[in-house]
N, C-alpha and C positions, 0 to 999 in steps of 0.2 A: 504494500500500500504506500502511496506517495506520502512524503512528510508534509505537514501543514505548511512549512516554510516554502515548499515548491508547488503547492496545490494551485490550481486555477480557481477563479471565483466560483465556478459551477461546482467544483469539488468541495470548496469551502461550505457551500450551501448545504451539502449533504452531511457535512461533519458538524457544522455549527447549527444545531437544531434549536427550535423555539424553547425546548426544555433547558438547554445550556444557557441561552440568553436570559431566561427567567431566573435561573440559578445565579447567574452573574449579577443581575440587578439586586438580588437579595444579599449576595455576599458583599457587594460594594455600594450598598444603599446609601450610607452616609456620605461617601465620596461623591456619588452622583447627585445627591440632594444639594451638596455644596458647589456643584459644577457651575451653576449660574453666577455665583459670586466670584469663582475663580476666573470665569470668562470676563467679568468686569475688571478684574485685576489685570488680566492680560491686555485689555484694551486701554488701560490707564484710568478709566473712570473712577474706579475704587480708590485711587490715590487722592481724590478730591472730595469724597463724601465719606460719611461715617456709617458703617454697617452696625445696626443695632439688633443683635440676636435675642432670642427668648421673648419676643413680643407675641403673646397668645391672641390678644384682641386689640387692646389699645394701651397707650402709655402717655401720661400727661406730664409735661414739664411746667413747673411754676416758676415765674421770675418776679422777684420783688421789685417794684418800681415806686420810688418815692423821692422826697427831697428834704433837705435840712440845711440851714445856713445861719451864720452869725450876723447880727446887726449891732449897731452901737448900743451900749448898755442902756437898758430901760426896764422898769418894773412891768411894763406892758408888752414886753417881747414874748408873746405866746400866740400860737394858733393851733388848729387841729392837724393831726397827722394826716397827710394825704397819700400815704402809702397804699398800694394795692398790689395784689398778686395777679399777674397776667399769665394765663396758662395756654399752651398750645398742645394739641393732642395728636400723637402719631397713631394712626389706625391702620391695621393690616387687614387685607381682604383675601379670602380664599379663592384660588383659581385652579383650574384643572384643564387637561387636554387629553384626548385619545386620538392618536394619529396613526392611521393605517399607512403602512409603507412597504415598499418592495426592498428587501435587503440587498439585492444584487448590486446596485450602485455603490453601496457602502463596502461590500466585499471587494469590488473592483478598486476602490480607493485604498483600502487597507492592503490589498495585494500589491498595488503599485508602490505604496509607501514602504512596505516590508522589503521589496526588491531594492529600492533606491538606498535604503539604510542598512541593508544586509542583516535584517532582523530575523531571528528564528521565531515563528509564530506558533502558538498553540490554540486549540479551540477556545480555551478560556480567555486568553488575551484578546482574541478576535472579538469574542462576545463583549468583553469589557470595553473595547474600543468603539463598537457599535453603540452601546448604551451611552458612552461618554460623548460621542458625536451628537447624539440626539439631545442629551441633557444640556450640552453647550448651546444648542439652538435656543433653548428657553432663556438662557442668560443673554444671548445676542439680542433677542427681542426686548427683554427688560431694559437693556442698555440703550438700544437705538430708538425704541418706540415709546417707552413708558417713563423712564427716570426724569426726563426733562419736560416732555410734551404730553404725557398721558393725561387722559380725562376720564374720570370714573363714569362708567355707563353700565348699569347692571344688566342691560339687555345686549351688551356688546359681545363680539365674537373674537376679539383680538387682544393681545397683551396691552395695547394702548388704551383699552377700556377698563383695565383692572383697577387702577388708582390714579389720583391726580399727581402729575409730575411737578417738579420744582417750579418750572416756568408757569405752569397753570396756577399753582398756589400763589406765586408772586403777582401774577396778573389779577387774581381775585383780590389780593391785598391792595393793589393800585385802585381797583374798581371801588372797593369799600372805603378807601381813604386811610387805611392803616399805614400804607406806604404813601407818603406825600411830601411835598416840599416843606410844608409847615411842620411836619414831624421830623424833618432832617434826615430822612432815610430814602429819599427819592428825588430824581431830577430827570428832565427830558434833555436829550442831546440831539444835534442835527445828524443828517446823513454822514456816515463815516466812509472815507475813501483813502486812496494812497497819498493824498496831499494834506490831509488834516488829522489823520489817526493819532499822531503823537500828541498834538494839542488837545484833542477831545479826551483821550484817555487820561492825560494829565489833569484835565479839568475835573473829571470824575473823582480821581484820587484826592484832589485838594478840597473837594466839597464834602468828603466824608467827615463824620464826627471824629475829632482828634483822639477820642478814647479808643477808636479802632486804629491802634498804632501800627499794626502790621497784619497782613492777611493775603489771601489770594484774590486776584482779579480774574473772575471767570469770564472768558471771552470765546466766542465760536472761532473756528479756524480761519474763516474768511476775514474776520476783523483783525486777527493776529497777522495774517499775511499783509493786510493794508499797513499795519503798524511797522513791520520790519521793512517794507518797501519805502515808506515815508522816512523812517529813521535812516536808512541807507542813503537816500537822496540828500538828506540834510547833513549827515555826519560821516559820509563814506570815507573821507580822507583824514579824519582826525586820528591821532595816534592811539587813543584808548579804544577805538572801535575795532576790536580784533576778531569779532565773530558776527556773521550775518544773523544767526538766530539769537534771540534775546530772551532771557529768563525772567528779568525784572523790568519794571517800568522806569524809564528815564526820569530822574529827578525825585525818586522815592527813597533814595539812599539804601536801596536794596530791600526795603520793607514791603514793597508791593510785588509779589511774585505772580507771574502769569500762570493761570490754569487753563490750558488750551485743550478742550474736551471735544473730540471728534463728534460724539453723539449729540453735541449741542449745536451742530451746524444749522444755520437758519434762525437761531434765536435772535430776537431784537432786544434782549435784556442783558445788560452787563451787570455783574454782581461783584461787590467787594465784601468778603466775609472770610471766615475760617471754615475748614472742612467739618468741624464739629457742629456747624449750623445746618448742614444738609444731611438729613437722616434718612436712611433706607432701612426700614424695619422688616424683619422676617423671623421665622421660628424654625430653624433648621433641625431642631431636636424634637419637634412635636410629631404626633402621629398623623397630623394633617398633611405633612410633607412625605410623599411616597413616589417611588419610581418603579416601573415594571414594563416588561415586554412579554407579550403573550400572543398566542395564535387563536383568533376567533373566526377568521375568514380564509377561504381558499386562496392560495397564491400570495397572500399578504400577511404581515405581522402587524400588531398594534402596539405602539409605544404609548404608555400611560404615565402621566406626571401630574402630581398635585402639590401645591405649595401656597404659602401665604406671604404676601408682600404689601408694602405701603410706604409712602414717602411723606415727609413733613419738614418744613423749615422751623427750626427750634425756636427762634425768636426773630421778631421784626425790629427789635430795639435799634435805635440809631447808633448806639455804642457797639453794635455787633454786625450791622448790615447797612450797605448802601446799594441801591438799585438805580441803574440808569436805563431809561427806555430810548433806544435808538430809533430815529425816524425810519418808517417802514421800508423806504427804498433801499436801506442798507441791509435788509434781511429779506431778500426776495426769493430765497430758495430753501428747500428743506422743510422739515415737519413743523418748524416754528413760525412759519410766515402767517 
């Protein structure tokens, strides 16, 4: 009998049975459940958000907001405490899928990869790779469709319908007035292009509350491209300009680092905050999160995945967040337009 490492995809299909695939899903259940998060780490998105595990239903953060100050001495210097607790709640929502698929394309992919890398494959490792490929697709859609631009729709059929993404939450805050010029956590800026990007991004940084001493400036890749092009045109010949790519904002003394997130392409919101303010909740240890591959239909297998996810912005406080809305013409592509 041919060895697995030299089998054709058709021979693999006979060896890698639905029973072996199901057994592999059970054996590597925890790894596969975590695969969406690992996918976001590989894309870089997870570097700029905070994963909150162990959220079964919802979790509320309370932030004490108040004021006190000294005035010239007087027996009448008293007033009522105006402190209040402002809470924001991270809610996670259950989602599931049952995807019928033909295993042959996956076997072809694994076969080609094993030849290229000189790997010796076994039936179990092939089964594990198939389950991992499909689980990674869950993470890809969470990353690209939901984290920034998702909008909760209980009747929806896609990942984008599972929960409100960060841009959706922030746009709702603008609409409600929680994010406003008067509150010191919002501003409108003009269209950004390759001739004004440096000035506009500087203006956003300088408008933030000074309590936000350092943090990330979250910008979509197209606006980052405008920034580096503009910077190079202005400073291409100066001695300190040693790299075309820029990690920090000019004039911020290195305190404003760029967070260029590919899945944020098309967003018209620029955010200055810390990664602790963008929360992605899940519960990778609960029984609600499950992965399985089974055979229910002729000629096809069924990939089953269940998980709970949700997003929230921890605080809108001006000391922790500044949002700038870019004129629409600057964000005319992608999911966020």
